[in-house]
N, C-alpha and C positions, 0 to 999 in steps of 0.2 A: 373703542379708543382709537385715536389717530396712530398710524404706524409709519415707519420710515422717517425720512428726513426731507420731505418735499414741502415746498411752499409755492404760493401763487406766483406765476410769471406774468407780471403786468404787461409785458411787451406783446402778449398774445391778445390784448384787448384794445378796442378803440372806443367803445361806448360805456365802459366801466372804468372807474378810477380806484386806486388802492392806496391806503395809508395805514401805517401801524402806529399804535400808541401802546407801548409795552406789549402785553400779551393779547391785545385786541386788534383785530383786522377790521378796518373801516372800508366798506365797499360803497361807492357812490355811483348811481346810475347817472351818466352824463353824456347823452348822445351828442356827438359833435355836429350833427346836421339837423337836430330836432330839439328845440328848447322845451317841448312838451314831454320829452323822453318817451315818445310814442314807440310802440313795439313794431318794428319792421323786421326784415330778414336779418339784418346785422345784429340788432339787439336780441332777437329771439335766439339766434345762433350762439351769441355770447353768454346769455343767461343759461342756456343748456350746458355750455362748457363750464360756466362758473361753478355750478353745484357739483359737477363731476370732479372738478379740480379741488373744491373745498373738502370733498370726501378724503382727499389725500393730504390735505394741509396739516402739517405737524408742528409748525412754528407758533401759530396762534392758539389760544385756549378759548376764545370767544370771538364772535364777529358781530358787526353792526352793518345793516344795509339801509341806505337812505337815497334820496334823490338830490340832484343839483338844482339850484334855483328855486322856483316856486312849485315844482312838480315832483312827485314821487315817480309816477308813470301814468300817462294819459291813456294807456291801453293800446289796442291795435291801431296802427296807422291806416287811415282810410285809403290812402294812395297805394298801400300794399295789398289790400284786400282783392282788387281786381286780378292780381297776379296769381291768386289762389283759386282760380275757377276750374282747374282740371283735377282729376282724381289723383294723379301722380304727385302734384304739388301739395294737395291736401293730406295725402297719406304720409308724405315726408314731414309735414308740419305736425300731424298727429303723433307720430313716433317720437319726434323731438320733444313735443310738449309732455308726453307721458314720461320720458326719460328725465326731463327737467324736474318735474314734480316729485317723482320717486327719489331722485338724487337729493333734492332739497330735504326730504324727510330723513334721508340716510346720512346726512352730514353729521359727524359725531359731535362737533363742538356746538354749543348753543348759539343761535342766531337771534339777535335783537333787531326788530324793525323800527326805524325812526321815520315815520310817515310825515314828511315835511310839507306835503301838499297833496292835491288830489291823487288818489290811488284807484285806478279804474281798470276794469276787466282783468287781464292777466296781472296787472300791477296790484290789484286788490287781492287776488288769489295768493300771490307771492307773499304779500305782507301778512295775510291772515294765516298762512302756513308756517310763518316764523314762530319761534318759541315764546317770545314776549313782544308785545306790540305797543309802542309809544306813538302818540299822535299829536301833531301840532294843533292848537286851538282853531286855526284857520283852515285846516285840512278837511277833506271829506273822502269817503270811500264809496265806491259804486261798482256794480257789475251790470252794465247796460247792454249785454249781448242782444237781448230781445229788441232793443230799440233799433238795431240794424238788422233785424230779421233773422238772427241766428240763436241757437241754443247756448245756454250758459255752460260752456266747457271750462277748460283750464283748471279744473278742480273746484270751481265755485259751487257746483251742485252738491259737493261733499262737505266742504268746510263751513259754508254759511249755516246749514241746518245743524251741524255739530256744535257751532258756536252759540246760536241763538234760538234753536228749535225750528221745526219744519214750517210752522205757520208764518213766523216772522221772516224766515229765510225766503219763502215763496213770495211774500209781500214785496221784498226788494228785488228778487231775481226775476219776477214776472212783470215788474214795472220798470226796472232799471233805475229807480229813484236813488239819488245820492243820500248817504247817511252822514250828516254833519258830525264833527268830532264829539261834541257833547252827547249826542244821541248814541253814537257808537260806543261810548264809554258806559252810558246808562244801561244799554241792552246787553252789555258784556261781549261786544264784538272785538273790543281792544282792551288792553290792560289799564292804560292811563292816558289822560290828555294833559298836556303841559303847554305853557306859553311858547309861542313860536321860537323866541330867542333862546329858550332853555332846552329845546328838544334834543339836539344832538348831544349836548353836554350830559343831559339826563340819561340818554340811551347808552352813551359810552360809560358813564359811571356804573350803570347796572351791569353792563357787559364786563367791566373791570372787576366788579364784585364776583360775578360768576367765574371769571378767569382765575381768580384767587382761590376758588374752592377746590375740592378734591376732584381731579379730572375724571377718574373712573366712575365715581359715584354720580357726578352730574351727567356725564355722557350716557351712562347706562340707565339713569332715570329718564332722560330724554328718550332713549330708545324704547323703553317700556311704554311710556305715554303715547309715543308716536305709533305704536301698534294699533291703538284705537283709531287714530286718524287714517292709517293704512287700510283698516277694515272698512271704513266709510268710503275711501277711494276705490277699494276693490268692488264695492257695490255700485258706485255711481260714475266713476271716471270713464270707463270704456263706453258705457251706454251714452253718457252725455256728449263725449267727443264724436262718437259714431253719428249721433243725431245732429251734432253741429256740422259735420261734413255734409249731411243731407241738406240742411238749411243753407249752407254756404252756396249750394247750387240752385236755390229756390228763386222764384221770381220776386218774392217779397224782399229778399236780401238785395237783389239788384235794384229794386225800387227804393229801398232805404238809402243806398249809396247815391242814386240819382237825386233823391230828395235833398240829401246833404249838400251835394254840389249846387243844386238849384235853389237852395235856401227856402225850402217849402216843407210842409208836413207830408210824410209818406202816406200813400193809400194802399194799405195791405189787403190782399185778396185771399190769403191762405193757400197759396200755391207757388 
């Protein structure tokens, strides 16, 4: 249960916007310098802070997280990746990433994802680790770490197989293929798909319903179910992020970034 009398201080954020509708806190990813809501140092730092702050949020009884414009989040910013070439930077990133994911699961109030557009990489992991996931018809979800020569970290190696089983999870994690909204609903990756224009209203309505419920019962039910997700993360998270650090320093990753800049297919060599 939330304790104390704290609430989110919006002035601490640049890439996230906050709005309240009754007992529901609406969080919008809205990067001021990136219309794709790609994850760079600014957004990664603020997302890490967000879930730590939400653990202490006592005013809201439920939250909705969505993206501004046509994107939920495009995943990692390719211009940011070259700055993560040394172990010190990668270790700082790994520690923040782990804290972000664990704090997300420890937020007492239910969090509803409203996936308004592509949710990619870390964006996909954050959406899938929310408590209920609504998706716009035009959206897709993808974890394309392998396409840039790195391991699927960020919790993807844990939550995808938990949601859809190992075989289907490996299909998407080993190819990076996007999952269109209709297919995501069919395979049980998300709860429901709704028309784009109705997405936010639908997500807020469900969050409002949860906010009107018995707080202790709902929060403790979430806590109990999230124990299973934590078990999966305990098995996969540290391994996947450690291997991600290894592949961040690989020639294949550098080749992938060069190929993106040069608009060509990468030639991977396994080193």
